[in-house]
C-alpha positions in Angstrom: -14.6 -8.8 -12.7 -17.4 -9.0 -9.8 -20.7 -10.2 -10.8 -23.0 -8.5 -8.7 -27.0 -9.3 -8.0 -28.7 -6.3 -6.6 -31.3 -7.6 -4.4 -34.1 -4.5 -4.4 -32.4 -2.3 -7.8 -35.3 0.3 -7.8 -34.7 1.3 -3.9 -32.1 4.3 -3.2 -29.5 1.9 -2.4 -30.4 -0.3 -5.5 -30.2 3.0 -7.2 -27.0 4.0 -5.9 -25.5 0.9 -6.3 -26.2 0.9 -10.0 -24.8 4.1 -10.2 -21.4 2.6 -8.8 -21.6 -0.4 -11.3 -22.2 2.1 -14.3 -19.0 4.0 -13.3 -16.1 0.7 -13.6 -17.7 -1.7 -16.5 -14.1 -2.8 -16.5 -14.7 -4.8 -13.1 -18.4 -4.7 -12.4 -21.2 -6.3 -14.5 -24.7 -6.6 -13.5 -25.5 -10.2 -13.0 -29.4 -9.4 -11.7 -31.8 -7.4 -10.2 -34.8 -7.1 -8.9 -37.9 -5.1 -7.6 -40.8 -5.3 -5.9 -43.6 -3.1 -7.3 -41.4 -0.9 -9.5 -41.5 -3.6 -12.3 -41.6 -0.6 -15.3 -38.4 0.7 -14.0 -36.6 -2.7 -13.5 -37.3 -3.3 -17.5 -35.2 0.0 -17.9 -32.6 -1.3 -15.7 -32.0 -4.4 -17.6 -32.0 -2.2 -21.2 -29.0 -0.5 -19.8 -27.0 -3.1 -18.0 -28.4 -6.7 -19.8 -28.5 -9.0 -16.7 -28.6 -12.7 -16.7 -32.2 -12.8 -14.4 -34.5 -10.4 -13.3 -37.1 -11.0 -10.8 -40.3 -8.7 -9.8 -42.7 -9.2 -7.2 -45.5 -11.3 -8.3 -47.1 -13.0 -11.7 -49.0 -10.3 -12.5 -46.4 -7.7 -12.3 -43.9 -10.3 -14.4 -46.9 -10.5 -17.1 -47.3 -6.9 -17.4 -43.5 -6.2 -18.2 -42.8 -9.9 -20.0 -43.4 -8.1 -23.9 -41.3 -4.8 -23.2 -38.5 -7.0 -21.4 -38.0 -8.9 -24.4 -37.7 -5.7 -26.6 -35.1 -4.2 -24.6 -33.3 -7.0 -23.2 -34.1 -11.0 -24.4 -31.5 -12.4 -22.9 -32.4 -11.5 -19.7 -34.6 -14.3 -18.0 -37.9 -13.3 -15.9 -38.7 -14.5 -12.6 -41.3 -13.5 -9.6 -42.0 -14.3 -5.9 -39.8 -15.1 -3.5 -38.5 -18.1 -5.2 -37.5 -15.8 -7.7 -35.4 -13.5 -5.6 -34.0 -17.0 -3.8 -32.3 -18.1 -7.4 -31.0 -14.5 -7.7 -29.2 -14.4 -4.5 -28.0 -18.0 -5.2 -27.0 -17.4 -8.5 -24.4 -19.5 -10.2 -22.0 -16.9 -11.6 -22.6 -14.3 -9.0 -19.9 -13.5 -6.4 -21.5 -10.7 -4.9 -24.8 -10.2 -3.4 -26.0 -6.5 -2.5 -28.7 -7.2 -0.2 -30.9 -3.9 0.1 -34.7 -5.5 0.4 -36.4 -3.7 3.1 -37.9 -5.5 5.9 -38.2 -8.9 6.5 -39.5 -9.3 3.3 -35.4 -9.8 2.3 -34.5 -12.5 5.1 -34.8 -16.0 3.2 -33.3 -13.9 -0.2 -30.6 -13.2 1.9 -29.8 -16.0 4.1 -29.6 -18.1 0.2 -26.9 -15.5 -0.5 -25.0 -16.6 2.6 -25.4 -20.0 2.4 -24.6 -19.7 -1.3 -20.7 -18.9 0.0 -20.9 -15.3 -1.6 -19.9 -11.7 -0.6 -22.8 -10.5 0.9 -23.2 -7.0 1.1 -25.9 -6.2 3.6 -28.1 -3.2 3.5 -30.9 -4.9 5.0 -30.8 -4.2 8.6 -33.6 -6.6 9.2 -32.4 -9.7 8.0 -29.6 -9.5 10.6 -31.4 -8.5 13.3 -34.2 -11.2 12.8 -31.9 -14.2 12.7 -28.6 -13.3 14.6 -26.9 -16.0 15.0 -28.2 -18.3 12.5 -26.9 -15.4 10.2 -23.5 -15.6 11.2 -23.2 -19.2 11.3 -24.5 -19.5 8.0 -21.6 -16.9 7.1 -19.0 -19.5 8.7 -20.7 -22.6 7.5 -20.5 -21.6 4.2 -17.6 -19.3 3.6 -20.0 -16.4 2.8 -18.2 -12.6 3.3 -20.3 -10.2 5.4 -19.5 -6.8 4.2 -21.8 -3.4 5.6 -23.1 -1.1 3.8 -25.1 1.0 6.4 -22.8 4.0 6.5 -22.5 3.3 10.1 -21.2 -0.3 10.3 -19.1 0.4 7.2 -17.5 2.9 8.8 -16.6 1.0 11.6 -15.5 -1.4 9.3 -13.1 1.2 7.6 -12.1 2.1 11.6 -11.0 -2.0 12.5 -7.8 -4.0 12.1 -8.5 -6.5 9.1 -10.5 -9.9 10.7 -11.1 -7.8 14.4 -14.8 -8.8 13.9 -15.8 -11.2 17.1 -12.2 -10.1 18.3 -12.6 -6.8 19.8 -10.9 -7.1 22.7 -7.7 -9.0 21.0 -7.7 -5.9 19.3 -7.5 -3.4 22.2 -11.1 -2.1 21.0 -12.6 -0.8 24.1 -16.0 0.6 22.5 -17.2 1.4 19.0 -19.4 4.7 18.8 -22.0 4.7 16.5 -23.5 8.1 15.2 -26.7 9.4 14.4 -28.1 12.6 12.9 -31.3 12.8 15.4 -33.8 12.3 12.5 -35.8 16.0 11.4 -37.3 15.9 14.9 -34.0 16.3 17.1 -34.9 19.6 18.7 -38.9 19.7 18.3 -40.4 20.1 21.5 -41.8 16.3 22.7 -45.3 17.8 23.3 -45.5 18.5 19.8 -44.1 15.1 18.1 -47.8 13.6 18.6 -48.9 15.8 16.2 -45.9 14.7 13.3 -47.4 13.8 10.3 -45.7 11.5 7.8 -44.7 13.8 5.4 -42.9 15.5 8.0 -41.6 12.4 9.1 -40.1 11.5 5.8 -38.3 14.8 5.4 -35.1 13.8 6.6 -32.3 16.7 6.9 -29.3 15.1 5.3 -30.0 11.9 3.8 -32.7 10.8 0.6 -34.3 7.9 1.9 -37.4 5.5 1.3 -40.7 6.0 3.3 -39.7 3.2 6.2 -36.6 4.0 6.6 -37.1 7.9 7.0 -39.6 6.8 10.0 -37.2 4.5 11.1 -34.6 7.7 11.1 -37.4 10.0 12.9 -38.1 7.8 15.8 -34.4 6.5 15.5 -35.5 3.0 15.5 -33.0 2.8 12.8 -30.1 3.4 15.2 -31.8 1.0 17.6 -31.6 -2.0 14.9 -27.8 -0.7 14.1 -27.1 -1.3 17.8 -28.1 -5.0 17.5 -26.8 -5.4 14.3 -23.6 -4.1 15.8 -23.6 -6.8 18.4 -23.5 -9.3 15.7 -21.5 -7.7 12.6 -18.8 -6.9 15.2 -19.3 -9.3 18.0 -19.6 -6.1 20.0 -21.1 -6.8 23.5 -23.9 -3.9 24.8 -21.7 -2.1 26.8 -19.1 -1.5 24.1 -22.0 -0.3 21.5 -22.6 3.9 22.4 -24.5 6.2 20.0 -23.5 9.9 19.5 -25.9 11.9 17.9 -24.2 14.3 15.4 -26.5 16.0 12.8 -23.8 16.9 10.4 -24.0 13.2 8.9 -19.9 13.9 8.2 -18.6 11.5 10.7 -20.4 8.4 10.2 -19.2 6.4 13.3 -15.8 5.8 15.3 -14.0 3.3 17.1 -12.1 3.8 20.5 -9.2 2.1 21.1 -7.5 1.4 24.6 -4.5 3.7 24.7 -7.0 6.7 23.9 -7.3 6.3 20.4 -10.5 7.1 18.3 -10.4 6.8 14.9 -13.2 8.0 13.0 -14.3 7.6 9.0 -16.0 10.8 7.6 -17.3 11.6 4.5 -20.5 13.4 2.9 -23.6 11.7 3.5 -23.9 9.6 0.3 -24.7 6.0 0.2 -22.2 5.5 -2.6 -19.2 6.0 -0.8 -20.3 2.5 1.2 -21.4 0.5 -1.2 -18.0 1.5 -3.4 -15.6 1.0 -0.6 -17.5 -2.7 -0.5 -18.1 -3.5 -4.0 -14.2 -2.8 -4.4 -13.0 -4.4 -1.2 -10.0 -4.2 -0.6 -9.3 -1.9 -3.3 -10.8 1.9 -3.2 -12.6 3.3 -6.7 -14.0 6.5 -7.5 -17.7 6.8 -6.0 -19.0 9.8 -8.0 -19.1 11.3 -4.7 -18.3 15.0 -4.1 -15.1 15.4 -1.7 -15.5 16.2 1.7 -14.8 20.0 2.5 -14.4 20.4 6.3 -13.2 24.0 5.6 -16.8 24.6 4.3 -18.4 22.8 7.0 -17.0 24.4 9.6 -18.1 23.0 12.5 -19.0 19.3 13.7 -21.1 19.2 16.6 -22.5 15.8 19.0 -24.6 15.4 21.5 -25.5 12.6 24.1 -28.5 10.2 22.9 -31.4 11.1 24.7 -33.5 7.7 25.3 -36.3 10.0 26.7 -36.7 11.4 23.2 -36.0 8.3 21.6 -37.2 5.1 23.5 -36.2 2.8 20.5 -32.6 3.2 21.7 -33.3 2.3 25.1 -34.9 -0.8 24.2 -32.3 -1.8 21.6 -30.1 -2.6 24.6 -33.1 -4.2 26.7 -33.3 -6.4 23.5 -29.7 -7.3 23.3 -29.7 -8.5 27.3 -33.2 -10.5 26.1 -33.5 -13.5 24.1 -33.0 -14.4 20.1 -37.0 -13.7 19.9 -36.8 -10.2 21.3 -35.2 -8.9 18.3 -37.8 -10.5 16.2 -40.6 -9.0 17.8 -38.7 -5.8 17.7 -38.3 -5.4 14.2 -41.9 -6.9 13.6 -43.8 -4.7 15.8 -41.8 -1.8 14.3 -42.9 -2.8 10.7 -46.4 -3.0 11.7 -46.4 0.1 13.8 -44.4 2.3 10.9 -47.0 1.0 8.1 -49.8 2.0 10.4 -48.0 5.8 10.9 -47.9 6.1 7.4 -51.3 5.3 6.4 -52.5 7.2 9.0 -53.9 5.3 11.4 -51.4 5.3 14.4 -49.9 8.4 15.6 -46.1 9.5 15.5 -45.6 9.1 19.0 -47.7 5.9 19.4 -44.9 3.7 17.1 -42.4 3.1 19.7 -45.3 2.0 22.0 -46.4 -0.5 20.1 -42.9 -1.9 19.9 -42.5 -1.9 23.8 -46.3 -3.3 24.4 -45.5 -6.3 22.2 -42.1 -7.3 23.6 -43.6 -6.8 26.9 -46.6 -9.4 25.8 -44.5 -12.2 24.0 -42.7 -15.0 26.2 -38.9 -14.6 24.5 -37.0 -17.6 23.6 -33.9 -18.9 21.6 -34.6 -19.1 18.0 -32.8 -22.3 16.3 -33.9 -22.1 12.7 -35.4 -20.1 10.3 -38.5 -21.7 10.3 -38.6 -20.6 14.2 -37.9 -17.4 13.5 -40.7 -16.8 10.8 -43.4 -18.7 12.8 -42.3 -16.2 16.0 -42.3 -13.1 13.9 -46.0 -13.9 12.2 -47.4 -14.2 16.0 -45.4 -10.8 16.7 -47.0 -8.8 13.7 -50.6 -10.3 14.5 -50.2 -9.0 18.4 -48.7 -5.6 16.7 -51.3 -5.3 14.4 -53.7 -5.4 17.5 -52.0 -3.1 19.6 -52.1 -0.8 16.9 -55.9 -1.4 16.6 -56.4 -0.4 20.4 -53.9 3.0 19.9 -55.9 4.3 17.6 
């Protein structure tokens, strides 16, 4: 029986995780669940799964649901804020933590899970992008295990031999190929992108995701973050990481070996597949996913990644060749710019302009502690906010 903590239980990844847990009550149990704003939904989750702990974003949110939570799940403790998230992530008796809090807000709880020696199922790109070596070192020091949930990194994990991470050359790996759909504007004329609206950017052709991640997919900033992640998860150099556009989102990523073999992981675009793979690893369980019908699909297509259309990808490789803080600035500026776009104060094509301007304006350095990361993140956000105002 695995006792699972879901950080971000009301988001799309959290909901898919709960679906998989519900399908296997004999081997998976929800030990704790967290939500930021959607507290009422968390009450319903607690009514169904009866976790030991529930965490919401604020004292006000906790006060609003306390009475209803007591009625449906009297045994569930209720906490709030970052300290509550950290307690959930390090919960005694829980062995697995699904980290799905979007953005930098998931940094401290995800690190707490690593430092508690948990099996960390990582769906939060930003935590690893921001901390890099600090996160990898924490996993090793405390005996924690990292299993990637992003469909691309999970696919690479499945295509590699056991224990190949950080030893790709020893296992004959030439490169890892991250696939990306290209988002909703893959073929739209570049001149028309300036007029893109938030509603259009959030309408992904193959995946159902939250607004921030959907916009990241439209700019390919999500793939840029995944390039940085792949460096840390697998120990891949920038030269060993390639992005390939694959609109059907059926091949989730590939690994090429020195002998010419290319191993790919395929499946319908459903996040329950990587979630179930990681929850049950090294075994396999039913995820509730429709079987892949290649005959019906008929054709799989591929395109080179266009750095002129998707400048975020170019920036990702520049970040990898820079100092640690460049990744912190990239993530911070992107979060600020995407928020500005979603609120109507920044044009779509200006999102990556803000990121690039922020990167160029900061002096980059090594990050030796989480406190340094958080301080640099704050400075990058302040600068990105100024750049956003200037580009309106």
